[in-house]
C-alpha positions as CSV (number, residue, x, y, z in Angstrom):
1,X,21.8,16.2,-9.0
2,X,22.8,15.0,-5.5
3,X,19.3,15.4,-4.1
4,X,17.7,13.7,-7.1
5,X,19.9,10.6,-6.8
6,X,19.4,10.4,-3.1
7,X,15.7,10.6,-3.5
8,X,15.6,7.8,-6.1
9,X,17.3,5.2,-4.0
10,X,15.8,6.2,-0.7
11,X,12.2,6.1,-1.9
12,X,12.9,2.5,-3.1
13,X,14.0,1.5,0.5
14,X,10.9,3.1,2.0
15,X,8.8,0.6,0.1
16,X,9.7,-2.1,2.6
17,X,6.7,-1.3,4.8
18,X,3.8,0.2,3.1
19,X,5.2,2.0,0.0
20,X,6.9,5.3,-0.7
21,X,4.6,7.3,1.6
22,X,5.5,5.3,4.7
23,X,6.2,7.9,7.4
24,X,6.6,5.8,10.5
25,X,9.5,3.9,8.9
26,X,12.7,4.9,7.1
27,X,10.9,7.2,4.7
28,X,10.4,9.9,7.3
29,X,14.2,10.1,7.6
30,X,15.5,9.3,4.2
31,X,13.2,11.2,1.7
32,X,14.7,14.7,1.5
33,X,12.7,17.7,2.7
34,X,11.9,20.6,0.4
35,X,13.6,23.7,1.5
36,X,13.0,24.8,5.1
37,X,9.7,22.9,5.5
38,X,9.2,21.4,9.0
39,X,6.0,19.4,8.4
40,X,4.4,17.3,5.7
41,X,0.9,15.7,6.0
42,X,-1.0,13.7,3.3
43,X,-4.5,12.4,3.4
44,X,-6.3,10.1,1.0
45,X,-9.9,8.7,0.6
46,X,-10.8,5.7,-1.7
47,X,-14.3,4.3,-2.3
48,X,-15.6,1.4,-4.5
49,X,-18.9,-0.3,-4.6
50,X,-18.4,-4.0,-5.3
51,X,-19.7,-7.5,-4.4
52,X,-18.3,-10.5,-2.5
53,X,-17.9,-13.9,-4.2
54,X,-19.6,-16.9,-2.7
55,X,-22.4,-14.9,-1.0
56,X,-23.0,-12.2,-3.7
57,X,-23.4,-9.6,-0.9
58,X,-22.9,-6.0,-1.8
59,X,-19.7,-4.5,-0.3
60,X,-19.1,-0.7,0.0
61,X,-15.4,-0.5,0.6
62,X,-13.8,2.8,1.8
63,X,-10.2,3.1,2.7
64,X,-8.9,6.2,4.4
65,X,-5.1,6.8,4.8
66,X,-3.0,9.6,6.3
67,X,0.7,9.9,6.7
68,X,2.8,12.7,8.2
69,X,6.2,13.7,9.5
70,X,7.5,16.6,11.6
71,X,11.2,17.5,12.0
72,X,12.3,18.9,15.3
73,X,15.6,20.5,14.2
74,X,15.7,21.6,10.6
75,X,19.4,22.6,10.8
76,X,20.6,19.1,11.8
77,X,21.8,16.4,9.4
78,X,19.3,13.5,9.7
79,X,17.4,15.8,12.0
80,X,15.2,14.2,14.7
81,X,11.8,13.5,13.2
82,X,8.4,12.2,14.4
83,X,6.3,10.4,11.8
84,X,2.9,8.6,11.7
85,X,0.8,6.4,9.4
86,X,-2.9,5.9,9.7
87,X,-5.1,3.4,7.6
88,X,-8.9,3.0,8.2
89,X,-11.1,0.4,6.4
90,X,-14.9,0.9,6.5
91,X,-16.7,-2.2,5.0
92,X,-20.4,-1.8,4.5
93,X,-21.8,-5.3,3.9
94,X,-24.3,-7.9,5.1
95,X,-21.5,-10.6,4.7
96,X,-20.8,-11.8,8.2
97,X,-17.3,-12.9,7.3
98,X,-16.2,-9.3,6.7
99,X,-15.6,-7.0,9.7
100,X,-17.1,-3.6,9.7
101,X,-13.9,-1.7,10.5
102,X,-10.2,-2.2,10.4
103,X,-7.6,0.1,11.7
104,X,-3.8,0.4,11.4
105,X,-2.0,3.3,13.2
106,X,1.6,3.7,14.0
107,X,4.0,6.4,15.3
108,X,7.8,6.5,15.3
109,X,10.8,8.6,16.1
110,X,13.9,8.8,14.0
111,X,17.3,10.3,14.3
112,X,20.9,10.0,13.0
113,X,24.3,8.8,14.2
114,X,26.0,11.2,11.8
115,X,29.0,10.1,9.7
116,X,30.5,6.8,10.8
117,X,34.0,5.8,9.6
118,X,34.2,2.1,8.9
119,X,37.9,2.2,8.0
120,X,39.9,2.4,4.9
121,X,38.0,-0.5,3.1
122,X,34.5,0.8,3.6
123,X,34.9,4.5,4.2
124,X,32.4,7.0,5.6
125,X,28.7,6.2,5.9
126,X,25.9,8.4,7.1
127,X,23.8,6.4,9.4
128,X,20.3,6.7,10.9
129,X,17.6,4.9,12.7
130,X,13.8,4.8,13.5
131,X,11.9,3.3,16.4
132,X,8.1,3.0,16.5
133,X,5.0,1.3,17.9
134,X,1.8,0.5,16.0
135,X,-1.7,-1.1,16.4
136,X,-3.5,-3.0,13.7
137,X,-6.8,-4.7,14.5
138,X,-10.6,-4.7,14.4
139,X,-11.3,-2.7,17.5
140,X,-8.9,0.2,18.1
141,X,-6.6,-0.4,21.1
142,X,-8.8,-3.1,22.6
143,X,-6.6,-6.2,21.6
144,X,-3.2,-6.6,23.2
145,X,-2.1,-8.9,20.5
146,X,-2.7,-6.3,17.8
147,X,0.2,-4.1,19.0
148,X,3.4,-4.3,17.1
149,X,6.9,-2.8,17.0
150,X,8.8,-1.2,14.2
151,X,12.6,-0.4,13.8
152,X,15.0,0.5,11.1
153,X,18.8,0.9,10.8
154,X,20.2,2.3,7.6
155,X,23.4,3.8,6.1
156,X,24.1,5.8,3.0
157,X,27.6,6.1,1.3
158,X,28.3,8.5,-1.5
159,X,30.8,6.9,-4.1
160,X,30.8,10.0,-6.3
161,X,28.4,12.7,-7.5
162,X,26.3,10.3,-9.4
163,X,26.6,7.1,-7.4
164,X,25.4,6.0,-4.0
165,X,25.0,2.8,-1.9
166,X,22.2,2.3,0.6
167,X,22.1,-0.6,3.0
168,X,19.7,-1.2,5.9
169,X,17.6,-3.6,7.9
170,X,13.9,-3.2,8.7
171,X,11.7,-4.8,11.3
172,X,7.9,-4.3,11.0
173,X,5.7,-6.5,13.2
174,X,2.7,-5.9,11.0
175,X,4.3,-6.5,7.6
176,X,2.2,-8.6,5.2
177,X,5.3,-10.6,4.3
178,X,7.5,-12.2,7.1
179,X,6.4,-9.9,9.9
180,X,8.5,-11.8,12.4
181,X,11.8,-11.4,10.6
182,X,14.1,-8.3,10.2
183,X,14.7,-8.0,6.5
184,X,17.9,-6.6,4.9
185,X,17.9,-4.2,2.0
186,X,20.8,-3.3,-0.3
187,X,20.4,-0.8,-3.1
188,X,22.8,0.7,-5.6
189,X,21.6,3.9,-7.4
190,X,23.0,6.1,-10.0
191,X,22.3,8.1,-13.2
192,X,22.5,6.4,-16.6
193,X,22.4,9.6,-18.5
194,X,20.7,13.1,-18.4
195,X,17.2,11.6,-18.6
196,X,17.4,8.3,-16.7
197,X,18.1,7.4,-13.1
198,X,17.9,3.9,-11.7
199,X,18.2,1.9,-8.5
200,X,19.1,-1.9,-8.5
201,X,18.9,-3.9,-5.3
202,X,17.3,-6.6,-3.2
203,X,14.4,-6.6,-2.6
204,X,13.9,-3.2,-4.2
205,X,14.5,-1.6,-7.6
206,X,13.4,1.5,-9.5
207,X,13.7,3.2,-12.9
208,X,12.9,6.9,-13.6
209,X,12.9,8.3,-17.1
210,X,12.3,12.0,-17.7
211,X,12.9,12.6,-21.5
212,X,11.9,16.3,-21.2
213,X,10.5,18.8,-18.8
214,X,6.9,17.5,-19.3
215,X,7.0,13.7,-19.2
216,X,8.1,11.4,-16.4
217,X,7.9,7.6,-16.2
218,X,8.5,6.0,-12.8
219,X,8.6,2.3,-12.1
220,X,9.1,0.9,-8.6
221,X,9.3,-2.8,-7.6
222,X,9.4,-4.3,-4.1
223,X,9.4,-8.1,-4.3
224,X,6.6,-9.6,-2.2
225,X,5.4,-6.2,-1.2
226,X,4.2,-3.9,-3.9
227,X,4.6,-2.5,-7.4
228,X,4.0,1.0,-8.7
229,X,4.2,2.3,-12.2
230,X,3.3,5.9,-13.0
231,X,3.4,8.0,-16.2
232,X,2.9,11.7,-15.5
233,X,2.6,14.8,-17.7
234,X,3.3,18.3,-16.4
235,X,0.5,20.2,-18.2
236,X,1.4,23.5,-16.6
237,X,3.3,24.9,-13.7
238,X,0.5,23.9,-11.3
239,X,-1.3,21.0,-13.1
240,X,0.0,17.4,-13.4
241,X,-1.8,14.6,-15.2
242,X,-1.0,11.0,-14.5
243,X,-1.8,7.3,-15.1
244,X,-0.7,4.6,-12.7
245,X,-0.9,0.9,-11.8
246,X,-0.2,0.0,-8.2
247,X,-0.6,-3.0,-5.9
248,X,-1.6,-2.5,-2.2
249,X,-1.1,-4.9,0.7
250,X,-2.4,-4.4,4.3
251,X,-2.6,-6.7,7.4
252,X,-4.6,-6.6,10.6
253,X,-4.8,-8.8,13.7
254,X,-8.2,-10.5,14.3
255,X,-9.8,-11.0,17.7
256,X,-9.2,-14.0,19.8
257,X,-11.2,-17.0,18.6
258,X,-10.2,-17.0,14.9
259,X,-8.1,-19.9,13.8
260,X,-5.8,-17.6,11.8
261,X,-5.4,-14.4,13.7
262,X,-4.4,-12.1,10.8
263,X,-6.6,-10.7,8.0
264,X,-4.7,-9.8,4.8
265,X,-6.0,-7.5,2.1
266,X,-4.5,-7.1,-1.4
267,X,-5.6,-5.0,-4.3
268,X,-4.5,-3.8,-7.7
269,X,-5.4,-0.3,-9.0
270,X,-5.4,1.0,-12.5
271,X,-5.9,4.8,-12.2
272,X,-5.9,8.1,-14.0
273,X,-6.1,11.5,-12.4
274,X,-4.7,14.9,-11.9
275,X,-2.9,16.8,-9.2
276,X,-3.2,20.6,-8.8
277,X,-0.6,22.6,-6.8
278,X,-2.4,25.5,-5.0
279,X,0.9,27.0,-3.9
280,X,4.0,26.0,-1.9
281,X,1.9,24.4,0.8
282,X,-1.1,22.7,-0.7
283,X,-1.6,20.0,-3.4
284,X,-5.0,18.5,-4.3
285,X,-5.5,15.2,-6.2
286,X,-8.6,13.8,-7.9
287,X,-8.5,10.3,-9.5
288,X,-10.6,7.4,-10.6
289,X,-9.9,3.9,-11.9
290,X,-10.6,0.2,-11.8
291,X,-9.8,-2.0,-8.8
292,X,-8.7,-5.6,-9.6
293,X,-7.7,-8.7,-7.7
294,X,-9.3,-7.6,-4.5
295,X,-8.8,-10.3,-1.9
296,X,-9.4,-10.7,1.8
297,X,-7.3,-13.7,3.1
298,X,-6.6,-15.1,6.5
299,X,-3.2,-16.5,7.6
300,X,0.1,-15.6,9.1
301,X,1.4,-13.7,6.1
302,X,1.2,-13.5,2.3
303,X,3.3,-16.6,1.7
304,X,0.4,-19.1,2.5
305,X,-2.9,-17.2,2.7
306,X,-6.2,-18.9,3.1
307,X,-9.0,-17.4,1.0
308,X,-11.8,-15.6,2.9
309,X,-13.5,-13.4,0.3
310,X,-12.7,-12.3,-3.2
311,X,-14.3,-9.0,-4.2
312,X,-15.5,-8.4,-7.8
313,X,-13.4,-6.0,-10.0
314,X,-15.0,-2.6,-9.7
315,X,-14.6,1.1,-10.5
316,X,-13.5,3.5,-7.8
317,X,-12.9,7.2,-7.0
318,X,-10.1,8.7,-5.0
319,X,-9.3,12.1,-3.6
320,X,-6.2,13.3,-1.8
321,X,-4.6,16.4,-0.2
322,X,-1.1,17.2,0.8
323,X,-0.2,20.0,3.2
324,X,3.4,21.2,3.7
325,X,4.6,24.0,6.0
């Protein structure tokens, strides 16, 4: 119960950067580890053939992502951890407005301050932090303006067995929304009954309903960042079927000479797929679906983007792998 409640609220907070799998942000510290595992690595490949508006040029869009975290002292509370995130766009097109490649890579270190006593009024809080550095641009490591910093400070307080508070502040210099401002997060999470857990907060909320041992419905919302809704069915001990709707947002710094130095990409995905657990250390995922509202914009952030190219809605395929040891 304790671990389930902690996971619900903390996954919500990790959405502040790039979603629940963000591993160079608070997620690498806050999402609980399974047993005595010391490393977790995920990789994902997405491909869709589509067309650009205005020009009608064919666009072959591939997106490769990988995240991972490695804890240095499994016996420590909020043990020291190293995490990374990697995103690579490959865009095959004759449209001169679209770059061939885009890369976002970041690495961070996280640790904990232990329990901090804030007095009789506020009580004991378990506190931690992350510090990281990233690069998001067209040519890897060749543009000094494409480097950015990342940092998080967070605290968790247990009210009782079923109730927790999470507060934190996040800075991500490559965030698609207000990258120049540290953003606060406050989340209250608890259990409504034996089948439903929830998290309510700003800017993040989540609802998870598991009516039996087979079905799970999970909805996560992070205002201005992303949305994820998933329905999954545990067909067997090893096989899980799922359907989901998600929204993706990424940002990259353009080379000197562009009037607006940031390229923003947003995309919605409606997807069905399956995950197969090949044992304690390996999970494979195969999925397909429809990509909608695919947009390349230029501007400082997502509050006032200038349209560059819209891509047609299109079918896609996706494959993933997760390794734990």
